[in-house]
C-alpha positions as CSV (number, residue, x, y, z in Angstrom):
1,M,-11.0,68.6,-21.7
2,A,-13.7,68.5,-19.1
3,G,-13.7,65.9,-16.4
4,T,-15.3,62.7,-17.3
5,S,-18.1,60.9,-15.6
6,P,-17.5,57.3,-16.8
7,L,-20.3,55.3,-15.3
8,P,-23.1,57.0,-13.4
9,R,-24.9,54.4,-11.3
10,W,-28.2,56.2,-10.8
11,A,-30.7,54.8,-8.3
12,P,-34.3,55.7,-8.9
13,T,-34.7,56.3,-5.2
14,P,-37.5,58.4,-3.6
15,S,-37.1,61.9,-3.4
16,P,-39.0,65.0,-3.0
17,S,-39.8,66.7,-6.2
18,R,-41.8,69.6,-7.3
19,P,-43.7,70.0,-10.5
20,L,-41.7,72.4,-12.7
21,W,-44.7,73.3,-14.8
22,R,-47.5,75.7,-13.8
23,W,-50.5,76.4,-15.8
24,G,-52.0,79.8,-15.9
25,G,-53.3,82.6,-18.1
26,G,-56.3,82.1,-20.2
27,G,-55.6,78.5,-21.2
28,T,-57.9,75.7,-20.6
29,L,-57.0,72.5,-18.7
30,D,-58.0,69.0,-19.2
31,A,-59.9,67.9,-16.1
32,A,-58.5,64.4,-16.4
33,A,-54.9,65.6,-16.1
34,P,-53.5,65.3,-12.5
35,H,-53.2,68.5,-10.6
36,G,-54.2,70.4,-13.7
37,G,-51.5,68.9,-15.9
38,A,-51.8,68.6,-19.6
39,A,-53.7,65.6,-21.0
40,G,-52.7,63.2,-23.6
41,A,-49.5,64.5,-25.2
42,G,-49.1,67.1,-22.6
43,G,-49.8,69.9,-25.1
44,W,-49.6,73.5,-23.9
45,S,-52.6,75.8,-23.5
46,I,-52.8,79.4,-24.5
47,G,-51.3,81.7,-21.8
48,S,-49.6,78.8,-19.9
49,V,-46.7,79.5,-17.6
50,F,-43.5,77.5,-17.9
51,T,-41.7,77.1,-14.7
52,W,-38.3,75.5,-14.1
53,A,-36.3,75.1,-10.9
54,T,-33.4,77.4,-11.8
55,G,-35.5,80.2,-13.4
56,V,-35.3,83.5,-11.5
57,C,-36.1,86.0,-14.3
58,R,-39.5,86.7,-15.9
59,Q,-39.5,87.3,-19.6
60,H,-42.4,87.5,-22.0
61,C,-42.7,86.3,-25.5
62,G,-45.5,86.9,-27.8
63,G,-45.7,83.6,-29.5
64,A,-43.7,80.9,-31.3
65,A,-40.5,82.4,-32.6
66,S,-40.5,83.1,-36.3
67,N,-36.9,84.5,-36.6
68,G,-35.2,81.1,-36.4
69,A,-35.0,81.1,-32.7
70,P,-36.0,77.7,-31.4
71,A,-39.1,77.1,-29.4
72,G,-38.5,76.2,-25.8
73,G,-38.2,77.5,-22.3
74,V,-34.7,78.8,-22.0
75,G,-33.6,82.3,-22.2
76,G,-37.1,83.6,-22.7
77,V,-37.7,81.5,-25.8
78,C,-41.3,80.2,-26.1
79,V,-42.2,76.7,-25.2
80,T,-43.4,74.8,-28.3
81,G,-46.8,76.0,-29.4
82,T,-47.3,78.5,-26.6
83,V,-48.3,82.1,-26.6
84,G,-47.6,84.5,-23.7
85,C,-45.3,82.1,-21.8
86,E,-43.0,83.4,-19.0
87,L,-40.2,82.2,-16.8
88,V,-41.1,82.3,-13.1
89,P,-39.7,81.0,-9.9
90,P,-40.6,77.4,-9.0
91,L,-43.7,76.6,-7.1
92,P,-43.7,74.5,-3.9
93,L,-46.1,71.8,-5.0
94,A,-44.9,68.4,-4.0
95,S,-45.1,65.1,-5.9
96,P,-46.4,61.9,-4.4
97,T,-42.9,61.0,-3.1
98,S,-41.9,64.4,-1.9
99,V,-39.2,64.9,0.6
100,G,-37.7,68.0,-0.9
101,A,-37.1,69.5,-4.4
102,D,-34.8,68.6,-7.2
103,A,-33.6,70.6,-10.2
104,A,-35.0,70.0,-13.6
105,V,-32.8,68.3,-16.1
106,F,-31.7,70.1,-19.3
107,L,-29.7,67.5,-21.2
108,T,-27.6,68.5,-24.2
109,W,-25.1,66.5,-26.4
110,E,-22.8,67.8,-29.1
111,D,-21.0,66.0,-31.8
112,V,-21.3,62.6,-30.1
113,R,-19.4,59.8,-31.9
114,V,-19.3,56.2,-30.8
115,T,-17.0,53.6,-32.4
116,V,-16.4,49.9,-31.8
117,A,-13.4,47.9,-32.7
118,G,-13.4,46.2,-36.1
119,G,-14.0,42.5,-36.6
120,G,-10.5,41.5,-37.5
121,S,-7.0,42.4,-36.3
122,G,-5.8,45.6,-37.8
123,S,-9.3,46.5,-39.2
124,P,-10.4,50.1,-38.6
125,P,-13.0,50.8,-35.9
126,V,-16.7,50.8,-37.0
127,E,-18.6,54.0,-36.4
128,I,-22.0,53.6,-34.9
129,L,-22.8,57.2,-34.2
130,G,-21.3,59.9,-36.4
131,G,-21.5,63.4,-34.9
132,V,-25.0,63.5,-33.3
133,S,-26.2,66.6,-31.5
134,G,-29.4,67.4,-29.7
135,Y,-31.1,68.3,-26.4
136,A,-33.9,67.2,-24.1
137,R,-35.9,69.5,-21.9
138,P,-38.0,69.2,-18.7
139,G,-41.7,68.4,-19.2
140,E,-41.2,67.0,-22.7
141,V,-40.8,63.6,-24.3
142,L,-38.1,63.3,-26.9
143,A,-38.4,60.4,-29.2
144,I,-35.3,58.8,-30.9
145,M,-36.5,57.1,-34.0
146,G,-34.8,55.2,-36.8
147,A,-34.7,51.9,-38.6
148,S,-33.0,48.9,-37.0
149,G,-29.3,49.4,-36.7
150,S,-29.6,53.2,-36.9
151,G,-28.0,53.8,-33.5
152,K,-31.0,54.5,-31.4
153,T,-30.1,52.3,-28.4
154,T,-26.4,53.3,-28.7
155,L,-27.3,57.0,-28.4
156,L,-29.6,56.2,-25.5
157,D,-26.9,54.2,-23.7
158,T,-24.4,57.0,-24.4
159,L,-26.6,59.6,-22.8
160,A,-27.3,57.3,-19.9
161,G,-23.6,56.4,-19.4
162,R,-24.2,52.7,-20.1
163,L,-21.9,52.0,-23.0
164,G,-20.1,48.7,-22.9
165,P,-16.3,48.5,-22.4
166,S,-15.7,47.7,-26.1
167,M,-17.2,51.0,-27.2
168,N,-15.4,54.3,-27.4
169,K,-17.2,57.6,-27.1
170,T,-16.2,61.2,-27.9
171,G,-18.2,64.4,-27.7
172,L,-19.7,66.6,-25.1
173,I,-22.7,65.7,-22.9
174,S,-23.9,68.4,-20.5
175,I,-26.5,68.4,-17.7
176,N,-27.8,71.9,-16.9
177,G,-24.8,73.3,-18.5
178,R,-22.4,71.2,-16.5
179,Q,-20.3,68.2,-17.4
180,E,-21.2,66.1,-14.4
181,K,-22.7,62.7,-13.6
182,L,-26.2,62.5,-12.2
183,A,-26.5,62.0,-8.5
184,Y,-28.2,59.0,-7.2
185,G,-32.0,59.1,-7.6
186,T,-32.1,61.5,-10.4
187,S,-32.4,59.1,-13.4
188,A,-34.0,55.9,-14.4
189,Y,-33.6,53.6,-17.4
190,V,-36.2,51.1,-18.7
191,T,-34.3,48.5,-20.8
192,Q,-35.7,46.8,-23.9
193,D,-35.4,43.4,-22.3
194,N,-37.8,42.7,-19.4
195,V,-35.4,41.5,-16.7
196,L,-37.7,40.4,-13.9
197,M,-37.8,37.7,-11.2
198,S,-40.2,35.2,-12.8
199,T,-41.4,33.6,-9.5
200,L,-42.8,36.8,-8.1
201,S,-46.3,38.3,-8.7
202,V,-46.7,41.7,-10.2
203,R,-47.6,43.2,-6.8
204,E,-44.6,41.5,-5.1
205,A,-42.1,42.6,-7.8
206,V,-43.1,46.3,-7.6
207,Y,-43.5,46.3,-3.8
208,Y,-40.1,44.7,-3.2
209,S,-38.6,47.3,-5.6
210,A,-40.4,50.1,-3.7
211,Q,-38.9,48.9,-0.5
212,L,-35.4,48.9,-2.0
213,Q,-35.8,52.4,-3.6
214,L,-37.9,54.4,-1.3
215,P,-36.4,55.8,1.9
216,D,-36.9,54.4,5.4
217,T,-38.7,57.7,6.3
218,M,-41.7,56.4,4.4
219,L,-44.0,54.0,6.3
220,A,-44.4,50.5,4.9
221,S,-48.1,51.2,4.3
222,E,-47.3,54.3,2.3
223,K,-44.8,52.3,0.1
224,R,-47.4,49.6,-0.5
225,A,-50.1,52.2,-1.4
226,H,-47.7,54.0,-3.7
227,A,-46.7,50.8,-5.4
228,D,-50.4,49.8,-5.9
229,R,-51.1,53.2,-7.4
230,V,-48.3,52.9,-9.9
231,I,-49.4,49.4,-10.9
232,R,-53.0,50.6,-11.6
233,D,-51.7,53.6,-13.5
234,M,-50.1,51.2,-15.9
235,G,-53.3,49.2,-16.4
236,L,-52.1,46.2,-14.4
237,G,-54.8,46.2,-11.7
238,D,-56.3,43.0,-12.9
239,A,-52.9,41.2,-13.0
240,M,-51.6,42.3,-9.6
241,D,-51.6,38.8,-8.1
242,M,-50.5,36.9,-11.2
243,R,-46.9,35.5,-11.4
244,I,-44.6,37.2,-13.9
245,G,-43.6,33.8,-15.3
246,G,-40.6,32.8,-17.3
247,R,-38.7,29.5,-17.9
248,I,-41.1,27.2,-16.0
249,T,-44.5,28.9,-15.7
250,K,-46.2,31.0,-18.4
251,G,-47.3,34.0,-16.2
252,I,-48.3,37.3,-17.6
253,S,-48.0,38.4,-21.2
254,G,-44.9,40.1,-22.7
255,G,-46.6,43.4,-22.9
256,Q,-47.6,43.2,-19.3
257,R,-44.0,42.4,-18.4
258,K,-42.9,45.6,-20.2
259,R,-45.4,47.6,-18.1
260,V,-44.1,46.0,-14.9
261,S,-40.5,47.1,-15.9
262,I,-41.8,50.6,-16.4
263,C,-43.6,50.6,-13.0
264,I,-40.4,49.6,-11.2
265,E,-38.4,52.4,-12.8
266,M,-41.1,55.1,-12.3
267,L,-41.7,54.4,-8.6
268,T,-39.8,57.5,-7.5
269,W,-40.5,60.1,-10.2
270,P,-36.9,60.6,-11.2
271,R,-35.9,63.8,-13.0
272,L,-34.6,62.1,-16.1
273,L,-36.1,59.0,-17.7
274,F,-34.6,56.9,-20.4
275,F,-36.8,54.4,-22.2
276,D,-35.5,51.8,-24.7
277,E,-38.5,50.6,-26.8
278,P,-41.2,51.2,-24.2
279,T,-43.9,50.1,-26.5
280,S,-42.4,46.8,-27.8
281,G,-44.6,43.9,-27.0
282,L,-47.6,46.2,-26.4
283,D,-50.7,46.4,-28.6
284,S,-51.7,49.8,-30.0
285,A,-54.2,50.6,-27.2
286,A,-51.7,49.6,-24.4
287,S,-48.9,51.6,-26.2
288,Y,-51.0,54.7,-26.2
289,H,-52.1,54.3,-22.6
290,V,-48.5,53.8,-21.4
291,M,-47.0,56.6,-23.4
292,S,-49.8,59.1,-22.6
293,H,-49.4,58.3,-19.0
294,I,-45.6,58.9,-19.3
295,A,-46.2,62.2,-21.2
296,R,-48.7,63.4,-18.5
297,I,-46.2,62.7,-15.7
298,A,-43.4,64.4,-17.7
299,V,-45.5,67.5,-18.0
300,H,-46.9,67.6,-14.5
301,E,-43.6,66.6,-12.7
302,G,-41.3,68.5,-15.0
303,M,-39.5,65.3,-16.0
304,T,-37.1,65.0,-18.9
305,V,-38.0,61.9,-20.9
306,V,-35.8,60.4,-23.7
307,S,-37.3,57.4,-25.4
308,A,-35.9,55.2,-28.2
309,V,-38.9,54.0,-30.2
310,H,-39.0,51.7,-33.3
311,Q,-42.3,52.3,-35.0
312,P,-44.9,54.1,-33.0
313,S,-48.5,54.4,-34.1
314,G,-49.9,57.7,-35.3
315,D,-51.6,58.4,-32.0
316,V,-48.4,57.6,-30.0
317,F,-46.3,59.7,-32.3
318,E,-48.5,62.7,-31.6
319,L,-47.6,62.4,-27.9
320,F,-44.0,63.2,-28.5
321,H,-42.8,66.8,-28.1
322,G,-39.4,66.4,-29.9
323,L,-38.0,64.0,-32.5
324,C,-34.4,62.8,-33.2
325,L,-34.5,60.9,-36.4
326,L,-31.5,58.7,-37.1
327,A,-30.2,56.8,-40.1
328,A,-26.9,54.9,-40.2
329,G,-25.7,56.8,-37.1
330,K,-26.3,60.2,-38.5
331,T,-29.0,62.8,-37.8
332,V,-31.7,63.0,-40.4
333,F,-33.8,65.5,-38.4
334,F,-33.8,67.0,-34.9
335,G,-36.6,69.3,-33.8
336,T,-40.3,69.3,-32.9
337,T,-42.7,66.6,-34.2
338,S,-44.7,69.4,-35.8
339,D,-41.8,70.5,-37.9
340,V,-40.6,67.1,-39.2
341,T,-43.4,66.6,-41.7
342,E,-42.7,70.0,-43.2
343,F,-39.0,69.3,-43.4
344,V,-39.4,66.0,-45.1
345,T,-42.0,67.4,-47.5
346,L,-39.8,70.4,-48.5
347,N,-37.0,68.0,-49.4
348,G,-39.1,65.9,-51.8
349,F,-40.6,63.1,-49.6
350,P,-44.1,64.1,-48.7
351,C,-46.2,61.9,-46.5
352,P,-49.0,60.2,-48.5
353,Q,-52.6,60.7,-47.3
354,L,-53.9,58.1,-44.8
355,R,-50.4,57.0,-43.9
356,S,-49.0,57.5,-40.4
357,P,-46.1,60.0,-40.4
358,S,-43.9,57.8,-38.3
359,D,-44.4,54.9,-40.8
360,H,-43.6,57.2,-43.7
361,F,-40.4,58.5,-42.1
362,L,-39.1,55.0,-41.3
363,R,-40.0,53.7,-44.7
364,T,-38.2,56.6,-46.3
365,I,-34.9,56.0,-44.5
366,N,-34.8,52.2,-44.1
367,K,-32.1,51.1,-46.5
368,D,-32.3,47.4,-45.5
369,F,-34.7,46.9,-48.3
370,D,-33.4,49.3,-50.9
371,E,-35.2,47.4,-53.6
372,E,-38.4,48.7,-52.0
373,T,-37.8,52.2,-53.1
374,V,-39.5,55.3,-51.7
375,E,-41.8,57.8,-53.4
376,S,-40.9,61.4,-54.0
377,S,-43.1,64.3,-54.8
378,K,-42.3,63.9,-58.5
379,A,-43.7,60.3,-58.5
380,S,-40.2,59.0,-59.3
381,R,-38.5,56.3,-57.3
382,K,-35.5,56.9,-55.1
383,A,-33.5,54.4,-53.0
384,A,-33.5,54.8,-49.3
385,A,-29.7,55.4,-49.3
386,E,-30.2,58.3,-51.6
387,A,-33.1,59.6,-49.5
388,I,-30.8,59.5,-46.4
389,D,-28.1,61.5,-48.2
390,I,-30.6,64.1,-49.3
391,L,-32.2,64.5,-45.9
392,T,-29.0,64.5,-43.8
393,T,-27.4,67.1,-46.1
394,A,-30.5,69.2,-46.1
395,Y,-30.7,69.1,-42.3
396,K,-27.2,70.3,-41.8
397,S,-27.9,73.5,-43.7
398,S,-31.5,74.0,-42.5
399,S,-33.0,76.4,-40.0
400,Y,-33.9,73.4,-37.9
401,A,-30.3,72.6,-37.2
402,E,-29.7,76.2,-36.3
403,K,-32.6,76.1,-33.9
404,A,-31.1,73.0,-32.2
405,T,-27.7,74.6,-32.0
406,Y,-29.2,77.8,-30.5
407,Q,-31.0,75.8,-27.9
408,I,-27.9,73.8,-27.0
409,V,-25.9,77.0,-26.6
410,E,-28.6,78.5,-24.4
411,M,-28.8,75.5,-22.2
412,K,-25.0,75.2,-21.9
413,H,-24.8,78.8,-20.5
414,M,-27.7,78.5,-18.1
415,D,-25.4,77.7,-15.2
416,G,-28.0,75.3,-13.8
417,V,-28.2,73.8,-10.3
418,S,-26.1,70.7,-9.5
419,F,-27.8,67.6,-8.4
420,R,-27.8,66.4,-4.9
421,R,-27.9,62.8,-3.7
422,R,-31.3,61.6,-2.8
423,E,-32.2,59.7,0.3
424,Q,-32.1,55.9,-0.1
425,A,-33.1,52.9,1.9
426,S,-30.5,52.0,4.5
427,F,-28.0,49.1,4.0
428,S,-29.9,47.0,6.6
429,T,-33.2,47.6,4.9
430,K,-31.9,46.6,1.5
431,L,-30.2,43.6,3.0
432,L,-33.4,42.4,4.7
433,V,-35.6,43.0,1.6
434,L,-33.2,41.3,-0.7
435,T,-32.8,38.3,1.6
436,R,-36.6,37.9,1.9
437,R,-37.1,38.3,-1.9
438,S,-34.3,35.8,-2.7
439,F,-35.6,33.3,-0.1
440,L,-39.1,33.5,-1.7
441,N,-37.7,33.1,-5.1
442,M,-35.7,30.0,-4.1
443,H,-38.7,28.6,-2.4
444,R,-40.9,29.0,-5.5
445,D,-38.4,28.0,-8.2
446,I,-38.5,24.2,-8.3
447,G,-35.3,24.0,-10.2
448,Y,-33.3,26.0,-7.7
449,Y,-33.1,23.5,-4.7
450,W,-36.2,21.3,-4.6
451,M,-35.3,19.2,-7.7
452,R,-31.8,18.9,-6.4
453,L,-33.1,17.7,-3.0
454,A,-35.2,15.0,-4.7
455,I,-32.1,13.8,-6.7
456,Y,-30.0,13.9,-3.6
457,M,-32.5,11.8,-1.7
458,I,-32.5,9.2,-4.5
459,I,-28.7,9.2,-4.6
460,G,-28.5,8.9,-0.8
461,A,-30.9,6.0,-0.9
462,C,-28.9,4.3,-3.7
463,L,-25.5,4.9,-2.1
464,G,-26.8,3.8,1.3
465,T,-28.3,0.5,0.1
466,I,-25.3,-0.3,-2.2
467,F,-22.8,0.3,0.7
468,Y,-25.3,-0.9,3.4
469,Q,-23.7,-1.3,6.9
470,L,-20.0,-1.4,5.9
471,G,-18.8,-2.9,9.2
472,Y,-15.2,-2.7,10.4
473,S,-13.4,-5.3,8.3
474,Y,-10.2,-4.6,6.4
475,S,-12.2,-4.2,3.1
476,S,-14.4,-1.6,4.8
477,I,-11.5,0.9,4.8
478,K,-11.6,1.1,1.0
479,S,-15.4,1.2,1.0
480,R,-15.6,4.0,3.5
481,C,-13.2,6.1,1.3
482,E,-15.3,5.4,-1.7
483,V,-18.5,6.4,0.0
484,I,-16.9,9.6,1.3
485,M,-15.3,10.5,-2.1
486,Y,-18.4,9.7,-4.2
487,G,-20.8,11.5,-1.8
488,T,-18.5,14.6,-1.7
489,A,-17.9,14.7,-5.4
490,L,-21.4,14.0,-6.6
491,L,-23.3,16.1,-4.1
492,T,-21.1,19.1,-4.8
493,F,-21.0,18.5,-8.5
494,M,-24.8,18.5,-8.6
495,A,-24.7,22.0,-7.1
496,I,-24.4,23.3,-10.6
497,G,-27.9,22.1,-11.2
498,G,-29.2,25.4,-9.9
499,F,-27.0,27.3,-12.3
500,P,-29.9,28.4,-14.7
501,S,-31.9,29.8,-11.9
502,F,-28.8,31.6,-10.5
503,V,-28.1,33.1,-13.9
504,E,-31.5,34.6,-13.9
505,D,-30.8,36.0,-10.4
506,V,-27.6,37.6,-11.7
507,K,-29.3,39.2,-14.6
508,V,-31.8,40.8,-12.2
509,F,-28.9,41.9,-10.0
510,R,-27.0,43.4,-12.9
511,K,-30.0,45.4,-14.1
512,E,-30.9,46.6,-10.6
513,R,-27.3,47.3,-9.7
514,L,-26.9,49.4,-12.8
515,S,-29.9,51.4,-11.8
516,G,-28.4,51.8,-8.3
517,H,-31.1,50.0,-6.4
518,Y,-28.4,48.3,-4.2
519,G,-24.8,47.3,-4.2
520,V,-22.8,44.2,-4.7
521,S,-22.2,43.6,-1.0
522,E,-26.0,43.5,-0.3
523,F,-26.5,41.0,-3.1
524,V,-23.7,38.7,-2.1
525,I,-24.6,38.7,1.6
526,S,-28.4,38.3,1.0
527,N,-27.8,35.5,-1.5
528,T,-25.6,33.7,1.1
529,L,-28.2,34.2,3.9
530,S,-31.1,33.0,1.8
531,A,-29.3,30.0,0.3
532,T,-27.9,28.7,3.5
533,P,-31.2,27.2,4.9
534,Y,-32.0,25.4,1.7
535,L,-28.4,24.1,1.4
536,S,-28.7,22.9,5.0
537,I,-31.8,21.0,4.2
538,I,-30.3,19.3,1.1
539,A,-27.2,18.4,3.2
540,V,-29.0,17.1,6.3
541,L,-31.7,14.9,4.7
542,P,-29.7,13.1,2.1
543,G,-26.7,13.2,4.3
544,A,-28.5,11.5,7.2
545,M,-29.9,8.8,4.8
546,L,-26.4,8.2,3.4
547,Y,-24.6,8.4,6.8
548,Y,-26.7,6.0,8.8
549,L,-27.5,3.4,6.0
550,T,-23.8,3.0,5.3
551,G,-22.9,2.8,8.9
552,L,-20.3,5.5,9.1
553,T,-18.8,6.4,12.4
554,K,-21.5,6.7,15.1
555,G,-21.9,9.9,17.1
556,A,-23.8,13.1,16.8
557,D,-20.6,15.2,16.6
558,H,-19.4,13.1,13.6
559,F,-22.7,13.5,11.8
560,I,-22.9,17.2,12.4
561,Y,-19.4,17.7,11.1
562,F,-20.3,15.6,8.0
563,V,-23.4,17.7,7.1
564,I,-21.7,21.0,7.8
565,V,-18.9,20.2,5.4
566,L,-21.4,19.1,2.8
567,C,-23.3,22.4,3.2
568,I,-20.1,24.6,3.0
569,C,-19.0,22.7,-0.1
570,C,-22.3,23.4,-1.8
571,L,-22.0,27.1,-0.9
572,L,-18.4,27.1,-2.1
573,V,-19.4,25.6,-5.5
574,E,-22.2,28.3,-5.8
575,S,-19.5,30.9,-5.1
576,M,-17.3,29.5,-7.8
577,M,-20.3,29.7,-10.2
578,M,-20.6,33.4,-9.3
579,I,-17.1,34.0,-10.5
580,I,-17.6,32.0,-13.7
581,I,-20.7,34.1,-14.5
582,A,-19.0,37.4,-13.6
583,A,-15.7,36.8,-15.3
584,I,-16.2,34.3,-18.1
585,V,-19.7,33.7,-19.5
586,P,-23.2,34.9,-18.7
587,D,-24.8,32.1,-20.7
588,F,-26.0,29.3,-18.4
589,L,-25.3,26.5,-20.8
590,M,-21.7,27.5,-21.4
591,G,-21.4,28.2,-17.6
592,I,-22.5,24.7,-16.8
593,I,-19.9,23.2,-19.2
594,I,-17.1,25.4,-17.8
595,G,-18.2,24.8,-14.2
596,A,-18.3,21.1,-14.7
597,G,-14.9,21.1,-16.3
598,V,-13.4,23.1,-13.4
599,Q,-14.9,20.8,-10.8
600,G,-13.7,17.7,-12.7
601,V,-10.1,18.9,-12.7
602,M,-10.4,19.7,-8.9
603,M,-11.8,16.3,-8.3
604,L,-8.9,14.6,-10.0
605,N,-6.5,16.4,-7.8
606,G,-8.3,15.9,-4.5
607,G,-6.0,13.1,-3.3
608,F,-8.4,10.1,-3.9
609,F,-7.9,8.9,-7.5
610,R,-4.2,9.6,-7.2
611,L,-2.5,9.8,-3.8
612,P,-0.7,13.1,-3.1
613,S,2.8,11.6,-3.5
614,E,1.9,10.1,-6.9
615,L,0.6,13.4,-8.4
616,P,3.1,15.0,-10.9
617,K,4.6,17.9,-9.1
618,P,4.4,20.5,-11.9
619,V,0.9,21.9,-12.3
620,W,-1.1,19.0,-10.8
621,K,0.4,19.0,-7.2
622,Y,1.6,22.6,-7.3
623,P,-0.7,24.4,-7.3
624,C,-3.8,22.4,-8.4
625,Y,-3.7,19.9,-5.4
626,Y,-3.6,22.8,-2.9
627,I,-6.3,24.9,-4.5
628,S,-8.8,22.0,-4.9
629,F,-11.5,22.2,-2.3
630,H,-12.0,18.5,-2.6
631,K,-8.6,18.0,-0.9
632,Y,-9.7,19.8,2.3
633,A,-13.2,18.3,2.2
634,V,-12.1,14.7,1.7
635,Q,-9.3,14.9,4.2
636,G,-11.7,16.5,6.8
637,F,-14.1,13.6,6.2
638,Y,-11.3,11.1,6.5
639,K,-10.2,12.5,9.9
640,N,-13.9,12.6,11.0
641,E,-14.3,9.0,10.0
642,F,-11.1,7.1,10.9
643,M,-9.9,8.9,14.0
644,G,-10.6,6.5,17.0
645,L,-11.4,3.5,14.8
646,S,-9.4,0.3,14.4
647,F,-9.5,-2.4,11.7
648,P,-8.0,-5.9,11.4
649,S,-5.1,-6.0,9.0
650,D,-5.1,-7.8,5.6
651,Q,-4.7,-11.5,6.5
652,L,-2.7,-12.1,3.3
653,V,-0.1,-9.6,4.4
654,E,0.0,-9.9,8.2
655,S,-2.4,-11.9,10.4
656,N,-3.7,-11.1,13.9
657,V,-2.7,-7.5,13.7
658,T,-4.9,-4.4,14.3
659,I,-4.6,-1.3,12.2
660,S,-5.6,2.0,13.9
661,G,-7.4,4.7,12.1
662,V,-4.4,7.1,12.5
663,Q,-2.2,4.5,10.6
664,V,-4.8,4.4,7.9
665,L,-4.8,8.2,7.6
666,K,-1.0,8.5,7.5
667,R,0.2,5.5,5.5
668,K,-2.7,4.4,3.3
669,L,-4.4,7.8,2.6
670,Q,-1.5,10.2,3.1
671,V,-3.6,12.7,5.0
672,E,-1.9,15.7,6.4
673,M,-2.1,15.2,10.2
674,G,-0.5,18.4,11.4
675,Y,-3.9,20.0,12.0
676,S,-7.4,18.8,13.1
677,K,-10.5,18.3,11.0
678,W,-11.9,21.7,12.2
679,V,-9.0,23.4,10.4
680,N,-10.1,21.7,7.2
681,L,-13.6,23.1,7.8
682,A,-12.2,26.6,8.4
683,I,-10.1,26.4,5.2
684,L,-13.3,25.5,3.3
685,C,-15.2,28.4,4.9
686,G,-12.3,30.7,4.0
687,M,-12.3,29.5,0.4
688,M,-16.1,30.1,0.2
689,V,-15.7,33.7,1.5
690,L,-12.7,34.3,-0.8
691,Y,-14.6,33.2,-3.9
692,R,-17.5,35.6,-3.0
693,L,-14.9,38.4,-2.4
694,I,-13.5,37.7,-5.9
695,F,-17.0,38.0,-7.4
696,F,-17.3,41.3,-5.6
697,V,-14.0,42.5,-6.9
698,L,-14.8,41.4,-10.5
699,V,-18.1,43.3,-10.5
700,K,-16.4,46.4,-9.1
701,I,-13.7,46.2,-11.8
702,A,-16.4,45.9,-14.5
703,E,-18.2,48.9,-13.1
704,E,-15.3,51.2,-12.3
705,I,-12.0,50.2,-13.8
706,W,-13.1,49.6,-17.4
707,P,-15.0,53.0,-17.6
708,K,-11.9,54.8,-16.3
709,L,-9.8,53.1,-18.9
710,R,-12.3,54.2,-21.6
711,A,-12.2,57.7,-20.2
712,K,-8.4,57.8,-20.6
713,R,-8.8,56.9,-24.2
714,G,-10.5,60.2,-24.8
715,C,-14.1,59.6,-23.8
716,V,-15.9,62.8,-22.8
717,R,-18.9,62.9,-20.5
């Protein structure tokens, strides 16, 4: 078995690329196509020349093959619809992001099967894909079509190496005849969901992404100009300065968000493009504009495009070069779009006049509504399940399946060029860009910190006026402890108020990390750097109001220690939220519930509600008391508050006696006095760093360990 490539993390980073297609001979060109590229669907002209990066031979063919050999550009076989095509060496014409040249991508897959564990214990696995084979070539757009639940997205994720850990894959997937993972910068994936930062404008979202993906060798002005050009190409020129919008603000439309997602992934002209429902949310005109632009780029740049589409319009369907029609995880047809109508008609399901072919195909094989039967050539009625059986059986024994097999064999033996790693932005550049973007997002998202600041100010005013000027009486000892514990518990507990916004950040991170834009370390460090100023503000302002209204120990050093501990505790809680999101739940409502529960348990074991000596030793004292950050925060505050003070004793117990702050700490509060308050602060900082490291490890495990375990179970890449 060939070596596996469990989880390619491809980064659409800038790279030099050369168009792999050259037009020549007596063909005509559409003047609107860039650099003489094909217009619209990227159709081929008479006498065109097909160029690919690994081609070194020159071979002529007189037209489309009629002997069963498939159309295409491998081994001297014609490109679909061409006459007089020839294989020639690549031309040195650079793309807009050129820094060198990359090989074209010939992607093949054979007998790919994907299963998922059954619903109950002991139940057999459920098959999602059942022995699917096909290929995708440079300069062409392959459409994967089928009804809902047919396996379109699963096949796309399988080819892109993005299957979840619960899915098992078998089969052979080759790239240029090699079983290898794509190098960074050679692939991009546009997901069905538009995962974008809602507070940014269209221009900002694309420009920040360009700074992350494009290399440092490009000037900032060049990156901005390139980002603006890509935005205009997608018809978003009038919406450049509009906010994307989301939970709080409306922003741009859903169709415009889809086009922004496409802009971000197409910034660097990668060699291989995966699209999951690129036309969802778009009207017919926008769908045609977007897909025709993608098809033109594919032809001109020699890109290999694989797109899962649900129900394209007739005009959009004509833009596709190849079609993989799926039903219930099985191949109904694989071949050129010009052949599918003939295949369906020959097997008894002709397309009625004035009906879009794509609508007819999907209506024929959609068995979700089997009472809505399909028409046959004999005007009788057949159920969709029967139609699927007829078509899948007919395809297996047809010349179209032979053509596909022939092409796969040719591409597997081409001994293509391996991919090389593209140049990426440096670590420092990514860190700076992510910090700036995160800082801007936190500034604009009112729910992230500003609403919390307002609540904290109100709480600080309430607490300060209720416990106004505590004084130094014996009863003030208890009051000071209550102020410290309540302030610590509530202000840190309220840190989960930014959880919904943070969940949105993590979604963007997961999507961009999966595409290879940056790593976990850049995200963790940038999030910490951007959050610290805001957390400092919400610690200093309410902390100052609380501190001076209640009359806690005077002195700038005492106040500085107080606000630093508050800030670190808030950072620590946010770090704990990271772990909950990464390891337990991605849903913000469940995350808030779990986070609140964890903090509640920690609070109970912090040494205030029950003194350390009174805590039950199993579980609650060992280990809960020692892993609760409230213990170290509260004891640090106690030392900061009581060291150096003295109080009169309880007159009912002993009169005319003074109690020192050290006695209060040792006897009444049972504070550990073997180390100073700065050690408590250091422990809190260490816990914060530890939690963020745990988040880093959990993400790494999800990305690397699980795929390797899947590979050991027999997955082939």
